[in-house]
C-alpha positions as a Python dict, from the first residue, in 0.01 Angstrom:
ca = {
    (1, 'M'): (0, 0, 0),
    (2, 'K'): (80, -120, 351),
    (3, 'K'): (-23, 108, 636),
    (4, 'Y'): (59, 71, 1006),
    (5, 'L'): (-177, 236, 1254),
    (6, 'R'): (-274, 248, 1619),
    (7, 'F'): (-614, 322, 1770),
    (8, 'L'): (-845, 241, 2059),
    (9, 'L'): (-1099, -39, 2025),
    (10, 'D'): (-1320, -121, 2323),
    (11, 'G'): (-1083, 82, 2539),
    (12, 'K'): (-773, -114, 2436),
    (13, 'V'): (-478, 0, 2224),
    (14, 'K'): (-472, -186, 1893),
    (15, 'E'): (-177, -208, 1658),
    (16, 'A'): (-291, -285, 1307),
    (17, 'I'): (-213, -313, 938),
    (18, 'S'): (-431, -189, 656),
    (19, 'P'): (-330, -310, 309),
    (20, 'D'): (-585, -93, 128),
    (21, 'G'): (-679, 199, 350),
    (22, 'K'): (-1020, 43, 416),
    (23, 'N'): (-988, -290, 600),
    (24, 'V'): (-797, -299, 928),
    (25, 'Y'): (-628, -620, 1045),
    (26, 'A'): (-462, -696, 1378),
    (27, 'L'): (-83, -680, 1378),
    (28, 'E'): (76, -1006, 1487),
    (29, 'G'): (436, -964, 1601),
    (30, 'N'): (643, -645, 1621),
    (31, 'I'): (618, -374, 1358),
    (32, 'F'): (991, -311, 1407),
    (33, 'G'): (1070, -678, 1349),
    (34, 'D'): (890, -987, 1229),
    (35, 'H'): (517, -933, 1183),
    (36, 'K'): (216, -1032, 978),
    (37, 'M'): (-152, -951, 940),
    (38, 'G'): (-392, -1128, 1172),
    (39, 'E'): (-770, -1118, 1202),
    (40, 'L'): (-993, -847, 1059),
    (41, 'L'): (-1065, -592, 1332),
    (42, 'C'): (-1280, -327, 1166),
    (43, 'Q'): (-1303, -78, 881),
    (44, 'V'): (-1100, 244, 880),
    (45, 'D'): (-1424, 445, 880),
    (46, 'D'): (-1528, 273, 1204),
    (47, 'I'): (-1228, 400, 1404),
    (48, 'Q'): (-1339, 650, 1667),
    (49, 'T'): (-1019, 725, 1858),
    (50, 'W'): (-696, 744, 1664),
    (51, 'L'): (-354, 733, 1830),
    (52, 'P'): (-21, 856, 1696),
    (53, 'P'): (119, 570, 1485),
    (54, 'T'): (429, 540, 1705),
    (55, 'N'): (542, 671, 2043),
    (56, 'P'): (857, 862, 1947),
    (57, 'T'): (1119, 932, 2211),
    (58, 'K'): (1180, 1255, 2017),
    (59, 'V'): (1069, 1441, 1709),
    (60, 'V'): (1372, 1572, 1520),
    (61, 'A'): (1267, 1867, 1309),
    (62, 'V'): (1440, 2021, 1009),
    (63, 'G'): (1393, 2393, 956),
    (64, 'L'): (1394, 2565, 618),
    (65, 'N'): (1415, 2257, 398),
    (66, 'Y'): (1206, 2409, 116),
    (67, 'R'): (1379, 2688, -73),
    (68, 'D'): (1058, 2892, -103),
    (69, 'H'): (993, 2878, 273),
    (70, 'A'): (1346, 3000, 352),
    (71, 'E'): (1286, 3294, 119),
    (72, 'E'): (944, 3358, 274),
    (73, 'T'): (1087, 3383, 626),
    (74, 'G'): (1389, 3591, 523),
    (75, 'Y'): (1646, 3333, 632),
    (76, 'P'): (1942, 3244, 406),
    (77, 'I'): (1939, 2905, 231),
    (78, 'P'): (2108, 2670, 482),
    (79, 'K'): (2433, 2497, 386),
    (80, 'E'): (2359, 2216, 635),
    (81, 'P'): (2027, 2095, 778),
    (82, 'L'): (1898, 2322, 1053),
    (83, 'L'): (1785, 2099, 1340),
    (84, 'F'): (1565, 2145, 1643),
    (85, 'L'): (1362, 1911, 1865),
    (86, 'K'): (999, 1878, 1959),
    (87, 'P'): (927, 1679, 2277),
    (88, 'S'): (735, 1353, 2277),
    (89, 'T'): (473, 1518, 2499),
    (90, 'C'): (354, 1743, 2214),
    (91, 'V'): (248, 1451, 1993),
    (92, 'I'): (-121, 1384, 1926),
    (93, 'G'): (-306, 1174, 1670),
    (94, 'H'): (-545, 1210, 1380),
    (95, 'K'): (-873, 1390, 1459),
    (96, 'Q'): (-744, 1512, 1795),
    (97, 'T'): (-745, 1876, 1909),
    (98, 'V'): (-468, 2135, 1913),
    (99, 'V'): (-509, 2361, 2217),
    (100, 'L'): (-391, 2721, 2175),
    (101, 'P'): (-174, 2835, 2469),
    (102, 'E'): (-260, 3150, 2659),
    (103, 'M'): (95, 3287, 2638),
    (104, 'S'): (92, 3308, 2257),
    (105, 'K'): (-98, 3554, 2039),
    (106, 'R'): (-24, 3381, 1707),
    (107, 'V'): (-11, 3008, 1640),
    (108, 'D'): (66, 2878, 1288),
    (109, 'Y'): (16, 2555, 1095),
    (110, 'E'): (310, 2388, 914),
    (111, 'A'): (241, 2089, 688),
    (112, 'E'): (528, 1839, 679),
    (113, 'L'): (628, 1493, 561),
    (114, 'A'): (735, 1271, 854),
    (115, 'I'): (1002, 1001, 834),
    (116, 'V'): (951, 718, 1085),
    (117, 'I'): (1260, 528, 1200),
    (118, 'S'): (1255, 147, 1210),
    (119, 'K'): (1573, 54, 1399),
    (120, 'T'): (1847, 201, 1615),
    (121, 'T'): (2035, 435, 1383),
    (122, 'K'): (2375, 589, 1452),
    (123, 'A'): (2633, 740, 1217),
    (124, 'I'): (2506, 587, 894),
    (125, 'E'): (2577, 692, 535),
    (126, 'P'): (2299, 825, 307),
    (127, 'K'): (2306, 504, 104),
    (128, 'E'): (2214, 310, 420),
    (129, 'A'): (1923, 536, 521),
    (130, 'M'): (1637, 356, 350),
    (131, 'D'): (1715, 39, 546),
    (132, 'H'): (1650, 236, 866),
    (133, 'I'): (1310, 381, 769),
    (134, 'L'): (981, 215, 863),
    (135, 'G'): (780, 449, 641),
    (136, 'Y'): (630, 795, 614),
    (137, 'S'): (343, 990, 764),
    (138, 'C'): (185, 1335, 783),
    (139, 'F'): (287, 1584, 1051),
    (140, 'N'): (176, 1934, 1150),
    (141, 'D'): (460, 2129, 1311),
    (142, 'V'): (233, 2367, 1502),
    (143, 'T'): (429, 2677, 1604),
    (144, 'A'): (372, 2977, 1831),
    (145, 'R'): (514, 3220, 1577),
    (146, 'D'): (529, 3522, 1804),
    (147, 'L'): (729, 3331, 2066),
    (148, 'Q'): (962, 3190, 1801),
    (149, 'S'): (1044, 3546, 1696),
    (150, 'S'): (1080, 3687, 2046),
    (151, 'D'): (1286, 3399, 2189),
    (152, 'G'): (1543, 3384, 1910),
    (153, 'Q'): (1546, 3004, 1943),
    (154, 'W'): (1263, 2768, 1878),
    (155, 'T'): (1214, 2535, 2174),
    (156, 'R'): (928, 2710, 2352),
    (157, 'S'): (739, 2798, 2035),
    (158, 'K'): (742, 2438, 1909),
    (159, 'S'): (690, 2242, 2230),
    (160, 'F'): (348, 2313, 2378),
    (161, 'D'): (130, 2011, 2447),
    (162, 'T'): (-72, 1916, 2134),
    (163, 'F'): (171, 2098, 1899),
    (164, 'G'): (268, 1775, 1721),
    (165, 'P'): (-23, 1622, 1526),
    (166, 'Y'): (104, 1302, 1360),
    (167, 'G'): (-73, 1038, 1150),
    (168, 'P'): (-312, 899, 1055),
    (169, 'W'): (-78, 606, 987),
    (170, 'V'): (268, 512, 863),
    (171, 'E'): (270, 433, 491),
    (172, 'M'): (540, 170, 449),
    (173, 'E'): (566, 130, 72),
    (174, 'I'): (622, 465, -99),
    (175, 'D'): (904, 667, -254),
    (176, 'P'): (928, 1001, -65),
    (177, 'S'): (1118, 1192, -333),
    (178, 'N'): (824, 1326, -539),
    (179, 'L'): (511, 1367, -327),
    (180, 'D'): (264, 1656, -336),
    (181, 'I'): (206, 1815, 5),
    (182, 'Q'): (-64, 2059, 113),
    (183, 'M'): (-210, 2231, 413),
    (184, 'I'): (-586, 2279, 388),
    (185, 'K'): (-738, 2518, 642),
    (186, 'N'): (-1117, 2525, 668),
    (187, 'G'): (-1143, 2372, 321),
    (188, 'N'): (-899, 2614, 154),
    (189, 'V'): (-552, 2515, 30),
    (190, 'V'): (-302, 2748, 200),
    (191, 'Q'): (22, 2553, 141),
    (192, 'S'): (105, 2352, -170),
    (193, 'S'): (437, 2209, -283),
    (194, 'N'): (620, 1884, -359),
    (195, 'T'): (899, 1701, -180),
    (196, 'R'): (1112, 1724, -494),
    (197, 'H'): (1176, 2082, -380),
    (198, 'F'): (1360, 1968, -66),
    (199, 'I'): (1699, 2131, -14),
    (200, 'F'): (1817, 1815, 164),
    (201, 'S'): (1680, 1473, 61),
    (202, 'V'): (1540, 1207, 294),
    (203, 'P'): (1861, 995, 286),
    (204, 'E'): (2074, 1303, 348),
    (205, 'L'): (1861, 1406, 646),
    (206, 'V'): (1858, 1063, 813),
    (207, 'S'): (2235, 1030, 768),
    (208, 'Y'): (2310, 1382, 893),
    (209, 'I'): (2091, 1354, 1201),
    (210, 'S'): (2238, 1011, 1283),
    (211, 'Q'): (2583, 1175, 1305),
    (212, 'V'): (2445, 1401, 1580),
    (213, 'M'): (2218, 1174, 1784),
    (214, 'T'): (2109, 813, 1797),
    (215, 'L'): (1767, 759, 1644),
    (216, 'L'): (1548, 490, 1801),
    (217, 'P'): (1266, 278, 1660),
    (218, 'G'): (952, 488, 1631),
    (219, 'D'): (1136, 821, 1636),
    (220, 'V'): (1013, 1078, 1388),
    (221, 'I'): (1202, 1319, 1162),
    (222, 'I'): (993, 1602, 1017),
    (223, 'T'): (1134, 1737, 696),
    (224, 'G'): (1041, 2104, 682),
    (225, 'T'): (739, 2299, 559),
    (226, 'P'): (679, 2478, 228),
    (227, 'S'): (581, 2842, 183),
    (228, 'G'): (239, 2964, 286),
    (229, 'I'): (261, 2942, 665),
    (230, 'G'): (-17, 3126, 845),
    (231, 'P'): (-216, 3153, 1166),
    (232, 'V'): (-504, 2948, 1305),
    (233, 'E'): (-784, 3040, 1543),
    (234, 'R'): (-1017, 2849, 1771),
    (235, 'G'): (-1270, 2658, 1564),
    (236, 'D'): (-1042, 2608, 1264),
    (237, 'V'): (-987, 2269, 1101),
    (238, 'M'): (-638, 2184, 970),
    (239, 'E'): (-571, 1907, 718),
    (240, 'V'): (-221, 1797, 617),
    (241, 'Y'): (-238, 1614, 285),
    (242, 'V'): (56, 1413, 155),
    (243, 'E'): (19, 1227, -173),
    (244, 'E'): (7, 847, -138),
    (245, 'I'): (-28, 878, 241),
    (246, 'G'): (-355, 1058, 300),
    (247, 'R'): (-492, 1331, 528),
    (248, 'L'): (-415, 1420, 887),
    (249, 'I'): (-709, 1618, 1026),
    (250, 'N'): (-696, 1818, 1350),
    (251, 'F'): (-918, 2072, 1519),
    (252, 'V'): (-818, 2395, 1697),
    (253, 'S'): (-948, 2486, 2040),
}
């Protein structure tokens, strides 16, 4: 399966393709247009510094898109997607560190499937959505839960620097409708579900959001988290696992 990734090699940003999750080849061209694989750069296991796969202008988040999570939080099942935004400045990559803010007493993990947009997208129908998607990735919608509750809206709680782990790559050749998803904290599975339990499907979400705002190449839509949300502490290790994509690992400091 074709994976698009970004990382540092000898201090330079490299855009690359991995056809097998092991060998990493230089990207020739533009991932959002014509491109092909170039020379072999390295092995995946040799990468020291991972970067977010794209530089989104925004992360559009969908709240309460798993029925069990809506029930867990006490919110009614939404009749339309519940949207909020995370800023581009919160985004970090695979194996980078989430820094807990001083103003929050409880910070939670939230494992999510990320949709990565491939072209400028405005007011499209659900049947058109797949033609506007580059692929899919893992995302951790880190949240200051106490501030979310006290504020009554979600901007501050979702927006701290490092609160958007994203990666390790964009998987470009999968069907997102039936993928297992987990959060693994310190080696223990604390969230486990499947994207077939979405309230709103991937095509429905892309279409709906495109009626509200223009999506740009590299923008990310995160599709909601399943039940099992819980807190993290300094020293914890968080792993978002999505079937057919892989694992996004981040540390807490």
